[in-house]
ZAZALUM-144671 format. One record per residue: x, y, z of N, C-alpha, C, CB in turn; residue in one letter. Coordinates in steps of 0.001 Angstrom, whole numbers, plus 500000, padded with zeros to 6 digits. Glycine has a CB too. Example, Ala and Ser with C-alpha at 12.3 -4.5 7.8 and 13.67 -1.06 7.14 Angstrom:
513190494310507800512300495500507800513200496700507800511308495527509046a 512850497750507080513670498940507140512900500030507870514084499402505725s 
This chain:
488477488792527995488077489822527031489204490022526013487739491169527756m 488828490125524772489811490348523720490040491836523550489357489713522392l 491274492214523408491624493617523271492210493898521910492596494033524352n 492012495120521381492618495471520096494114495234520111492327496924519747p 494642494606519041496057494344518919496484492996519451496806495393519608g 495547492225520048495917490943520608496101489888519537494883490494521595e 497056488980519761497214487795518928496304486717519493498708487316518877n 495600485940518646494620485018519164494311483911518194493375485741519517l 493583482908518708493005481876517876491532482215517682493192480458518507y 490969481963516482489661482518516167488481481872516853489453482443514743p 488579480624517298487401479946517788487327479892519314487362478563517235f 488259480515520002488245480468521457488742481773522032489091479311521969s 487954482373522884488388483597523535489403483336524633487203484325524102k 489617482067524946490551481745526022491985481629525520490140480453526698k 492185481672524219493527481562523644494071482946523407493516480749522329s 494894483438524301495380484815524231496895484820524195494865485646525423k 497447484660523024498895484738522880499265486180522600499409483799521749q 499938486816523527500168488247523399501422488590522630500236488865524741r 502268487621522362503474487914521593503147487890520119504600486911521915s 503530488939519415503270489024517978504388488337517225503129490494517521v 504034487388516378505017486683515562504923487222514155504792485139515588i 506021487733513613506002488319512276506327487268511237506989489483512178w 505359486886510386505726486079509225506666486888508351504468485633508424p 507350486231507435508388486936506711508067487107505249509680486225506855v 508361488286504757508366488569503334509818488825502994507426489794502947l 510408488020502148511830488137501855512069489293500916512374486841501254v 512936490213501316513302491353500493514784491244500213512948492710501186v 515136491052498976516535490848498620517179492169498268516666489864497455a 518373492437498821519188493576498426520232493018497474519847494313499675i 520112493330496190521007492746495201521754493836494456520229491867494220v 523023493600494192523854494573493501524710493887492446524738495330494497l 524964494552491359525702494003490203527192494326490289525127494557488886l 528104493329490363529533493589490508530099494160489223530281492311490897r 530840495232489347531416495860488169532588496722488587530365496694487413s 533752496515488021534961497319488187535264497611489650534827498619487427a 536015498215490267536211498358491693535447499571492231537698498479492010n 534160499595491994533446500820492329532988500868493779532261500976491428r 533011499761494472532580499785495861533372498760496642531067499517495982c 534102499209497668534912498292498448534105497577499520536055499030499080n 533021498183499985532217497524501001530758497921500854532727497868502404s 529918496992501230528486497228501196527892496433502349527851496818499808f 527015497055503118526432496314504233525062496899504571527367496352505475r 524318496096505317523033496528505842523210496853507313521937495441505632l 522842498076507691522959498455509076521725498057509868523196499937509188g 521873497828511158520739497469511997520276496048511747519597498426511768g 519064495756512164518523494407512063518033494113510662517397494212513055s 518171492846510244517621492431508959516158492056509077518408491265508398s 515598492126510291514178491895510510513474493249510526513926491108511841q 512620493485509546511943494767509405510443494561509485512325495451508079v 509782495296510348508331495229510418507730495807509138507805495987511661e 506488495426508859505775496043507756505718497551507985504350495448507612n 506228498306507017506312499748507171507631500240507729505223500211508041g 508573499305508012509867499708508552510880500022507462510408498627509449g 512077500452507889513156500808506970514316499830507088513642502234507240n 515065499683506003516346498976506012517431500002505692516360497775504979a 518499500006506465519589500956506249520657500327505369520198501412507593t 520930500939504242521959500479503316523145501437503411521410500396501847v 524335500904503669525543501730503736526575501202502761526119501758505169t 527489502067502323528537501655501417529760502555501563528032501670499980w 530892502061501063532124502842501005532766502594499653533101502472502173e 533186503653498991533720503534497641535019504321497526532693504028496601s 535994503775496805537282504440496602537152505540495559538359503425496175e 537502506743495926537400507861494999538470507832493927537478509155495748a 539515507028494114540561506966493110540185506148491896541794506412493707g 539091505361491985538665504575490843538129505480489748537609503554491256d 538118504947488518537640505751487395536173506115487564537845505005486081s 535392505188488075533988505459488391533736504938489798533009504792487344d 533080505691490610532770505221491943531441505830492374533904505580492941y 530812505204493353529517505680493814529671507044494459528887504685494799i 528977508006493936529042509357494465529890510296493639529559509324495844g 530556509807492584531365510691491743530484511673490991532206509875490754e 529346511196490525528442512046489760527208512396490582528032511357488455s 526718513600490400525495514006491081524276513258490544525290515508490937e 524456512523489460523334511767488899523257510339489437523442511732487389q 524251509890490218524210508544490777522983508383491671525499508245491570d 522383507186491623521129506958492336521117505598493036519950507057491369e 520315505511494085519941504256494717518464504060494418520237504258496276v 518112502917493821516730502689493418516153501458494110516638502533491902r 514883501557494459514160500449495093513190499844494094513406500927496364l 513263498518493937512388497768493044511576496767493863513210497043491939y 510326496600493540509493495614494222508653494866493195508586496291495284c 508774493545493187508002492709492278506787492141492965508856491589491727g 505963491429492184504739490877492727504895489403493060503600491073491753e 506105488873492974506343487471493284507728487349493880506195486572492024s 508199486130494081509541485916494624510633485990493571509604484585495308n 510264486263492319511244486376491238511720487818491169510640485922489869d 512971488082491563513470489452491605514328489799490402514259489671492863i 514361488936489407515216489195488252514636490244487308515452487915487497r 513337490546487460512665491429486516513338492789486405511229491610486917f 513900493292487489514391494664487484515661494857486672514632495110488881s 516336493772486359517563493922485595517283494326484155518358492634485627m 516093494066483678515754494462482314514826495669482282515111493304481580t 514241496016483427513345497169483489514019498240484337511940496777484078l 514958498950483745515799499860484516515019500993485162516866500432483636s 513895501387484581513114502489485140511878502002485871512709503449484046n 511892500726486267510736500132486917510787500277488434510632498676486546d 511612501191488934511726501372490375510507502090490939512993502147490712h 510254501875492231509129502552492869509605503641493834508258501539493610i 510882503761494017511438504845494829512902505001494468511264504568496359d 513470506158494735514890506363494445515438507465495337515107506713492952k 516755507423495527517474508403496317518703508845495531517871507826497708w 518966510113495494520168510613494851521354510388495785520023512116494485n 522408509745495290523528509345496129524191510546496795524548508578495308v 524393511625496070525063512792496635524293513327497834525221513887495575v 522966513209497800522163513715498903522307512885500168520722513767498498d 522778511644500042522871510781501225524314510417501570522067509513501005v 525307511119501003526702510908501387526898511280502849527652511731500488l 527880510660503476528164511013504854528472512509504956529338510174505397e 528107513098506069528241514537506266529681515013506038527785514913507672e 529813516172505423531086516857505168531909516221504064531901516892506421s 531373515249503349532133514638502266531734515259500930531913513111502241q 532755515576500153532548516015498777533110514936497867533224517409498501s 532357514470496890532803513320496116534093513528495338531744512932495179p 534538514748495131535711514948494287536965515354495060535409515986493257r 536889515486496369538088515925497064538441515048498270537914517349497511d 537967513792498286538327512876499356538817511578498744537131512624500306v 539542510792499541540079509542499023539053508422499022541275509128499826s 538021508540499803536956507547499795535626508239500065537223506436500843s 534585507626499594533245508181499749532380507125500403532646508634498378v 531700507478501479530777506564502138529414507234502238531300506152503545s 528414506416502362527075506960502456526119505936503018526597507436501103g 524938506378503328523900505466503774522550506040503400523990505215505294k 521588505160503260520234505587502944519269504646503644519985505607501403v 518221505199504212517156504394504781516198504020503664516421505151505926n 516215502756503287515377502261502200514012501911502770516026501027501498v 513021502566502273511673502288502749510911503576502993511715501453504022g 509837503511503746509334502319504402508996501185503433508124502668505202p 509273499951503864509019498768503063507649498205503422510127497708503275l 506819498040502400505428497638502605505220496217502114504466498599501886i 504416495467502839504054494111502425503159494195501191503336493341503583n 503747493905500030502989493889498776502990492493498160503572494907497780m 503093491483499037502985490081498611504062489690497608501620489827498007r 505251490225497747506328489909496823507674490281497406506119490619495501g 508660490482496549510014490793496993510460492151496478510987489715496532t 511454492699497163512027493986496754513543493859496669511626495118497745c 514139494783495986515590494806495892516072496231495697516079493909494745q 517316496472496118517950497772495939519084497624494951518463498343497286v 519183498545493993520284498549493023520861499959492941519801498062491613i 522183500048492973522877501308492737522968501548491232524293501298493388f 522749502779490827522938503175489429523927504325489412521576503582488745w 525027504162488636526018505231488565526110505759487135527400504732489050i 526466507018487058526628507665485760527981507274485189526499509213485878y 527993506549484076529232506027483508529884507047482582528964504728482751s 531186507284482803531932508143481871533179507442481356532320509463482550n 533226506111481482534344505342480929533796504132480192535335504903482048t 534640503517479393534228502342478630534201501080479475535148502142477454s 534729501138480703534770499942481555533380499450481905535545500226482830s 532398500324481813531034499899482132530403499167480972530178501092482515a 531034499177479815530488498476478665529392499241477960529969497154479083g 529273500520478238528254501347477590528909502631477106527070501659478561t 528198503365476311528705504656475856528653505662476993527898505167474647s 529390506743476849529419507758477890528030508352478092530427508860477540d 527791508804479308526557509522479577525355508644479877526242510378478433g 525594507450480397524471506570480743524563506134482191524437505339479823q 523387505969482806523335505355484115523360503845483943522079505808484897l 524232503169484672524331501712484568524216501113485961525668501281483888v 523652499895486066523512499260487384524851498776487909522531498089487315p 525013498876489223526247498448489865525948497354490883526956499640490541v 526711496330490860526690495188491764525394494398491790526980495651493118f 524923493700490827523643493074491035523658491815491790523029492835489800p 524345491365492615523985490159493370524739490121494688524281488887492549r 524030490073495735524618489967497066523662489136497907524876491386497712l 524193488075498518523335487170499277523073487725500673523971485772499369d 522250488724500719521846489289502005520358489579501922522665490588502358h 519576488984502832518127489089502775517587489914503930517497487709502783l 516502490614503668515770491334504704514389490711504794515687492874504400i 513914490435505985512559489923506156511653491055506622512531488742507166t 510481491140506033509514492187506351508287491543506965509134493011505089v 507818492101508074506670491541508770505472491401507861506312492393509954g 504835490276507927503655490029507106503774488727506369503438491157506125g 503880488783505070503867487597504242502648487651503343503870486313505102g 502645486864502314501607486986501295500218486618501795501951486128500123s 500120485733502814498798485333503294498282486254504394498839483904503801v 499113487162504855498692488045505935497642489033505431499901488798506523q 496504489185506127495502490166505698496003491583505936494171489943506440p 496034492375504883496546493737504957495487494714504438497864493873504148m 495701496002504712494895497080504138493430496996504565494988497046502621q 493162496549505789491788496417506257491056497746506287491770495800507627g 489804497738505865488981498944505960487503498588506032489242499869504766h 486805499274506933485381499078507157484557499926506198485020499412508600l 483342499475505916482372500293505186480976499832505566482591500199503641s 480026500755505579478655500437505922477935499816504729477920501690506397m 476815499184505008475924498716503961474654499556504037475613497181504107t 473646499204503245472371499927503316471546499496504528471563499705502033s 472056498529505296471390498030506498472244498398507705471158496481506424d 471688499156508667472498499634509787472875498507510748471753500722510542i 472330497306510547472720496178511393473880495391510785471526495252511619s 474533495961509764475629495282509085476845496196508969475187494808507698e 477991495567508753479219496308508482480142495425507651479915496757509808m 480658496000506538481652495297505720483041495475506322481628495813504259h 483882494454506194485316494609506378485989494062505121485822493871507680i 486840494861504516487543494494503279489043494474503555487205495490502114t 489725493477503018491179493391503176491803492752501944491546492587504442w 493130492749501888493874492232500745494904491218501232494562493383499962v 495061490149500480496128489175500738496358488402499453495764488206501929s 497241487401499500497317486450498394496004485665498355498554485486498548a 495808484891497309494596484093497187494613482980498236494465483501495756d 493758483109499246493671482112500316492251481546500403494087482733501674v 491538481549499274490144481108499273489993479673499772489562481228497876s 490983478825499521490909477431499967491024477309501483492004476611499303s 491435478386502148491596478367503602490412479009504324492879479080503990r 489320479246503590488079479756504179488269481081504922487505478726505126n 488663482139504229488813483440504892487473483926505440489395484482503914p 487526484595506572486294485014507242486596486135508215485631483828507976a 485540486755508725485648487714509819484997487086511047484974489090509452v 485586487331512222485073486840513492484818488057514369486072485828514177y 483682488086515094483330489291515826482410488962516999482662490306514894y 482391489874517974481522489735519142481426491095519812482059488646520141h 480453491241520678480317492474521441481502492608522385478980492500522226e 482121493757522392483337493938523186483075493797524678483947495295522902s 481881494181525131481574494143526560480881492859526975480714495318526932a 480831491868526078480107490641526377480919489710527254479722489936525099s 480291488666527749480946487679528598481979486899527802479915486725529214s 483032486445528469484086485691527789483594484342527302485273485498528711s 482402483912527765481863482623527339480901482739526163481164481958528492n 480654483962525682479753484145524552480323483526523286479476485623524330d 479431483140522396479839482554521124480326483658520192478671481762520477i 481444483410519530481964484343518535481230484123517217483500484167518350i 480757485205516622480069485114515338481090485124514202479059486275515173m 480727484515513089481645484385511956480891484584510652482344483009511969m 481499485295509710480935485457508366482030485180507341480336486894508170s 481734484321506392482680483993505332482896485191504411482184482785504526q 484082485248503815484430486352502915484337485912501464485843486874503217a 483954486830500610484018486636499171485166487437498602482697487035498503g 485595487114497398486792487747496838486522488357495473487923486737496734a 487275489388495187487332489961493852488770490371493598486351491175493697t 489070490816492399490382491365492072490224492118490758491489490234491971t 491315492538490163491267493136488823492612492906488156490926494669488884y 492629493042486855493834492794486072494122493988485178493689491511485229s 495262493950484529495598495014483577494583495062482450497008494809483007a 493997493916482110493005493869481058491704494558481394492732492478480711g 491483494886482679490280495608483087490451497110482930489928495274484529d 491680497564482712491976498994482667491701499560481273493438499254483070m 491873500878481165491447501561479941492568502248479176490414502567480277c 493803502188479649494875502852478903496155502934479706494447504242478488g 497194503523479091498487503691479763498310504742480871499621504122478738a 498936504529481974499957503597482366499363502294482921500862504238483388r 498090502350483244497465501294484044497485499928483373496049501667484350a 497581499871482040497578498578481352498979498001481207496941498718479982v 500006498739481619501391498297481469501791497452482674502345499509481311e 502061496183482426502347495240483512503810495362483910502014493778483090v 504083496241484839505425496464485364505311496737486857506138497644484627e 506421496614487559506407496865488989505959498262489341507754496623489557g 506260499227488476505923500606488779504507500964488357506900501528488111r 503990500320487331502660500642486833501666499590487310502659500737485291y 501088498806486435500149497812486951500891496733487726499336497184485805f 500359496397488886500843495261489653499618494523490181501799495710490823r 499627493192490164498471492444490649498103492884492067498756490929490615p 496847493230492303496447493748493616496224492681494663495207494547493480p 496417491403494294496116490331495221494631490024495213496576490691496625g 494207489198496144492785488897496309492199489923497275492562487427496833a 491120490563496855490458491585497664489234490939498305490057492846496799i 489314490688499608488253489972500317487323490949501041488858488973501323y 486043490616501044485057491363501827484165490383502567484211492299500920t 484012490586503864483083489817504683482132490792505357483836488942505737a 480918490367505617479890491236506186479507490766507582478651491273505280t 479700491625508543479247491350509915477766491710510004480092492158510979m 476941490766510394475491490946510388474935490841511807474820489904509472i 473663491242511947472996491136513242473582492034514308473044489734513714g 474139493178513906474755494092514862473696494889515617475719495042514145l 473880495030516913473031495913517698473444497359517428473125495578519217k 472499498298517427472876499692517140473745500300518236471628500542516957p 474662501147517812475503501937518710476184501070519774474669503019519382n 476779499966519305477388498990520202478836498745519798476592497667520194t 479700498597520777481114498364520520481346496880520221481972498822521726n 481974496613519060482284495247518648483786495080518456481535494886517351y 484296493931518866485667493522518556485618492558517377486365492861519800s 486633492604516521486623491734515340488042491489514852485773492351514212y 488201490405514132489464490066513474489123489249512229490434489267514442w 490044489135511308489697488575510009490906487917509361489132489659509092y 490638487088508368491695486395507643491493484897507674493050486744508219g 492616484157507783492587482698507803493527482195508892492982482112506420t 493580480894509070494502480324510040494017480497511461495857480944509892g 494938480353512429494545480434513826495374481404514655494625479090514434n 496223482212514014496972483233514740497513484246513744498126482603515571s 498063485337514269498637486364513396499894485881512701498945487615514191t 500425484740513106501618484225512452501302483446511185502383483352513402s 500036483119510958499725482368509733498407482768509092499694480901510034n 498097484071509128497001484534508294495874485279508958496446483422507632g 495926485533510264494884486310510930495368487721511220494447485625512228l 494447488665511200494763490024511619494791490086513140493738491035511047s 495282491185513673495124491448515100493670491841515358496106492570515584t 493299492000516622491930492357516983491732493860516840491607491904518424v 490654494240516173490263495644516035488895495830516690490230496081514525h 488419497059516742487080497303517279486445498481516557487135497567518802w 485127498519516575484365499624516005483050499746516756484119499416514481f 482364500857516568481027501068517128480029501009515979480930502440517897i 479029500160516105478035499990515045477204501261514867477118498797515357s 476554501415513709475782502642513437474692502903514479475146502556512059p 474409504171514661473361504585515595471982504245515021473465506104515895k 470994504056515881469647503762515365469062504957514636468714503346516505p 468225504686513665467577505761512906466159506014513380467567505428511426t 465687505220514330464341505408514880464445505642516378463431504180514578t 463387506203516951463366506428518391464052507702518818463996505284519084g 464538508495517844465158509777518169464433510881517405466681509769517827r 464256512001518031463540513099517376464332513678516217463226514197518379s 465651513704516357466502514235515282467682513280515061467014515682515629t 467482512195514297468603511290513986469742512062513329468138510135513060p 470967511810513770472109512545513232473341511659513246472363513837514038s 474341512086512494475626511399512457476711512436512227475655510298511349a 477897512163512741479033513051512534479927512449511452479826513272513862r 480174513233510424480947512760509274482208513609509141480099512818507964i 483342512935509037484616513608508750484823513552507242485828512936509525l 484736514683506578484821514741505120486186515286504706483683515620504534a 486853514585503803488176514979503325488258514700501829489304514225504095v 489271515231501200489557514927499795491021515224499531488638515749498831s 491488514829498353492859515140497936493881514693498979493004516641497679n 493952513384499203494803512875500275496203512537499776494170511646500906i 496347511518498945497664511076498511498060509801499231498706512168498751g 499300509376499043499661508029499484500875507918500384499887507202498319a 501707508929500508502960508667501211503456509907501916504020508158500248w 504457509726502758505073510845503442506481511068502941505077510619504941g 506929512298502957508264512624502468509310512046503401508445514147502334a 510163511167502877511252510592503662512603510833503003511030509100503857t 512598511324501776513841511479501017514211512945500866513712510829499640n 515511513249500712515901514630500423515262515148499138517414514734500322p 515165514267498131514480514632496890513363513622496682515468514662495657k 512160513999497083511072513034497089510474512878495701509997513452498081e 509995511663495364509281511479494101508009512302494084508957510001493871p 507493512547492892506349513444492744505097512888493393506085513713491283v 505014511560493627503781511005494185503759511041495712503599509579493710w 504778511604496341504797511638497793504139512898498327506219511540498302q 503602512809499527502967513938500188503006513695501689501503514141499688s 502729514709502514502825514537503981501647513771504550502918515892504667p 501407512572504050500239511794504427500276511298505868500099510632503508v 501424510835506410501398510376507799500845511409508773502780509990508226p 501221512660508593500717513727509462499215513889509273501443515063509173v 498771513868508014497350514026507730496537512875508318497120514116506224l 497006511635508143496272510483508653496163510535510172496949509183508217m 497238510927510847497197511035512302496228512122512727498592511320512862q 496198513222511987495252514296512301493811513833512100495534515530511431a 493567513050511049492225512521510810491800511586511935492169511789509467m 492720510711512379492401509768513449492127510510514754493548508759513639l 492959511492515080492759512268516305491442513031516267493919513241516516s 491143513634515126489881514364514977488693513439515141489817515054513619t 488768512273514504487663511317514583487416510874516020487950510099513703a 488495510636516781488341510192518165487849511321519067489662509646518693e 488386512511518899488022513634519768486583514104519540488980514794519544n 486093513983518306484748514474517972483731513350517841484791515265516682l 484127512124518204483208510972518117482589510862516737482101511085519170s 483441510853515728482975510769514338482401509383514063484131511080513350v 481338509332513242480681508071512896481143507511511557479187508262512868d 481586508366510665481885507949509297482915508883508689480606507921508434l 483826508335507904484780509138507133484374509081505673486251508630507326v 484243510232505044483873510305503630485008510978502863482527511083503434a 485516510296501846486586510840501011485977511216499663487767509808500837i 486023512486499344485377512984498136486386513184497012484649514293498424y 486885512096496494487702512155495292489166512449495513487160513161494401g 489967512117494480491423512291494500491983511650495770491812513807494426d 491818510348495845492065509592497065493550509303497244491276508289497048v 494110508451496385495507508042496524496440508765495562495625506560496313a 495881509410494527496699509986493447497611508926492846497540511175493970y 497069507735492626497883506662492057498251506953490608497146505331492149a 497288507455489825497553507827488433498247506718487651498398509081488388s 497735505505487775498289504386487029499457503694487682498699504844485715g 499916504183488839501019503558489573500413502629490618501956504636490242l 500387501325490314499680500387491161500173500324492587499761499057490576g 501480500473492800502019500366494149501540501489495054503524500359494103f 501093502612494459500624503730495270499342503365496010500396504965494396v 498477502553495385497283502078496091497669501264497317496401501237495156w 498715500445497193499171499646498325499634500563499464500314498694497893e 500381501573499124500890502499500133499756503299500771501918503448499514r 498775503699499978497665504475500504496900503684501570496724504889499370f 496547502438501260495767501652502219496587501266503438495225500403501553f 497896501150503282498738500925504459498593502088505433500219500746504050y 498608503302504917498470504484505760497043504636506295498868505730504979r 496053504250505506494656504434505886494208503420506940493767504328504657l 494849502262506998494357501140507803494094501463509271495332500030507731e 494955502175510004494657502444511423493339503186511618495783503251512045p 493007504089510716491743504815510791490585503963510283491828506114509991l 490809503272509162489723502579508474489315501270509146490123502305507057a 490124500728510055489696499566510823488959499984512098490901498692511175t 488916501269512340488198501830513490486866502455513079489064502875514191r 486825503080511907485631503758511411485358503352509965485789505288511520l 484081503274509563483796503017508151484264504187507295482290502766507935p 484893503863506158485402504873505233484693504706503903486948504760505058v 484031505750503450483335505733502169484012506701501222481842506089502338h 483931506430499939484577507313498977483747507436497720485971506808498637m 483956508531497027483420508735495684484580509177494809482248509793495669a 484590508759493554485744509007492693485913510482492364485616508216491414v 487165510849492133487502512150491579488146511956490222488436512936492524g 488620513034489625489201512920488286490467512064488293489515514307487728n 491202512042489410492437511253489446492167509756489560493306511702490606h 490949509362489910490577507951489882489880507555488583489682507635491055e 489215508525487925488261508140486883488498508767485517486903508487487326y 489011509952485448489138510668484176490086509929483221489644512106484419d 489621509663482005490467508985481020489949509243479620490526507473481294y 490842509083478650490507509195477237490559507816476592491467510173476517k 489981507699475417490036506428474691491472506156474249489079506446473462s 491828504872474214493170504467473814493095503612472560493874503701474952s 493873503943471527493861503144470291494196501691470572494850503715469272p 493453500797469966493718499373470097493106498718471313495158499153470122g 492489499515472209491866498954473399490348498995473269492318499712474655l 489709497869473524488253497828473549487760498643474730487733496370473627t 486746499446474509486273500311475594485731499477476750485187501278475083h 486157499810477934485650499175479146485599500236480229486539497956479582r 484592500201481030484407501222482058483687500580483229483611502454481511d 484279500654484410483702499997485576482365500600485986484663500069486730a 482080501832485537480817502477485911479672502090484993480980503977485905s 480001501497483831478968501158482867478792502179481765477686500979483565g 479569503273481799479488504258480718479910503627479397480369505489481032l 479323504092478311479650503552476988480671504403476252478396503431476152t 481175505446476909482202506307476313483156506734477416481569507556475600a 484394507086477093485344507508478128484835508700478923486681507850477501p 485164508715480194484776509825481050485876510883481015484511509343482505y 485665511894480227486607513005480108485800514257479783487703512725479006h 485089514800480786484144515893480534484824517158480036483370516204481790p 484259517808479027484864519036478491484894520175479500484114519482477262p 483947520175480441483934521257481426485061521122482445482596521289482143w 485761519972482445486848519769483400488109520525483050487164518322483503g 488236520997481800489420521729481359490693520941481645489485523097482042n 490649519628481318491776518743481571492439518379480254491325517474482325l 493757518436480209494448518191478946494759516722478716495722518982478900d 494547515879479720494814514453479549493965513677480546496330514133479737r 493896512388480384493160511568481326493943511383482606492828510222480715g 493531512036483673494343512090484881494328510806485694493883513210485736l 493487509824485343493602508530486017494672507670485354492252507794486010s 495214508130484232496241507405483476495817505961483202497575507423484239y 494576505828482740494071504534482309493379503710483374495169503758481769g 493334504175484624492673503387485668491161503342485477493000503958487041e 490585504398484981489140504535484684488268504013485817488790503791483393c 488667504261487054487851503931488209487921502499488686486478504242487912g 488660501631487996488657500203488338489247499930489726489437499421487291v 490479500368490048491006500088491391490113500640492503492400500671491528p 489593501839492322488730502434493347487466501609493546488361503873492967a 486846501173492452485594500427492543485786499047493150484971500296491177a 486944498412492898487175497071493419487696497096494856488154496331492528r 488440498121495201489045498163496535488093498713497594490305499003496503r 487164499573497206486174500111498137484835499426497889486042501657497985f 484198498952498955482900498285498855481847499230499400482889496922499627n 481112499909498513480186500944498907478752500414499008480252502095497926m 477897501108499776476506500663499922475775500670498583475764501556500925p 474787499809498478473968499770497269472538500134497629474029498372496593s 471911500880496754470514501265496903469991501577495510470341502493497877s 468663501648495320468128501927493979468735503193493377466606502063494036p 469306503039492178469902504174491480471348504441491835469115505387491755g 471915503679492758473312503916493135474254503186492190473567503469494586s 475519503557492208476500502954491311477874502946491973476551503713489964n 477968502216493084479242502009493767479940503338494027480149501088492942s 481264503400493778482025504623494061481720505747493082483507504326494035v 481023505433492014480714506452490992479511507289491421480435505785489617f 478581506666492123477485507396492746476728506464493648476549508015491694w 476564506845494883475732506059495790475097507021496788476568504945496524y 474023506568497425473346507397498431472619506503499412472356508391497768s 
């Protein structure tokens, strides 16, 4: 019998490799050498980081230098993540970071930057998410001398190159962000996931009844793919191709499990290859929809939520897009299990991405434990869809509207999707179709 979380080969239930092998996503920690601002820099703990894990960055700097890390309260540690293995992009896009930490907030305890001979500090960088590319950390210090080669009053990068790599569990071909959704047929269930383009490797979902005999045939359904580009969006920030704003979402695959018996427990896994080390997910399970006939009062239990967000506070000074999501997601999962919930419905303001592409990646990372167990349906809110027309851009709208969606009754002073106009939501969520329905914009 296959159990959730097992490593396996897709065509045989007898192949049960229980050790999880983490493919690697290389994350480079790079720093720019400049003046004697840091005497030592190192990574604490293991350089092997699971998807969602942290890397500890520590440093020591001489306070006697004209500029040193921690001298100014404006000094920062910034995290950059690209969509490929080319990490040079961040040297020219100084504000393209996706997270940051104020250095003074992470100095070693009891140290004041102006009254000690040396300053040391550490910061837990992350959690680091598999976004099919590389990341890097750069220190930025507030320059007040000409040695930095800039005028006074500017933040400048410090130490850009250090040959030290961190590997993050996953890799570009690993299926990530899995989430179930129902179709208009109760004998079916969609599974949607994201990875690099692996269409040539025949991505698919494999499934069987969890209580069936070990000799039963495993069913398989091929996956189809979609994606979206900056050209599909409707305005800034979403059309700006940068690490912080638009980032390629990868290939978004959906496969449909068919011929499901009602109210039956199924085990399933998806992706490509023959193990979790080269493109398959671990084993998950779900219960198929209840029958709609043969009962006097057909019913379903729905967990309805809205206004979720994408991340949990991990920093002393958290970015504005962070929220206590880990606690909320765990509460949703516990509630769903304790009350035997059949479906999760999210009514708008889902990730609060607001044109920040990486936020969608973080949201689905957090949603995955719940969404691979229960179907998750959503309808857009103003933070996914509201937008104004942008000069120079041809009007495009994923819902089919011929004018921007910015209703006067909303009392909104700007387009709160920041140019997304519903595109990421519509492509990432696969909603049921029926006469008169319109994907995440309206369905029934």
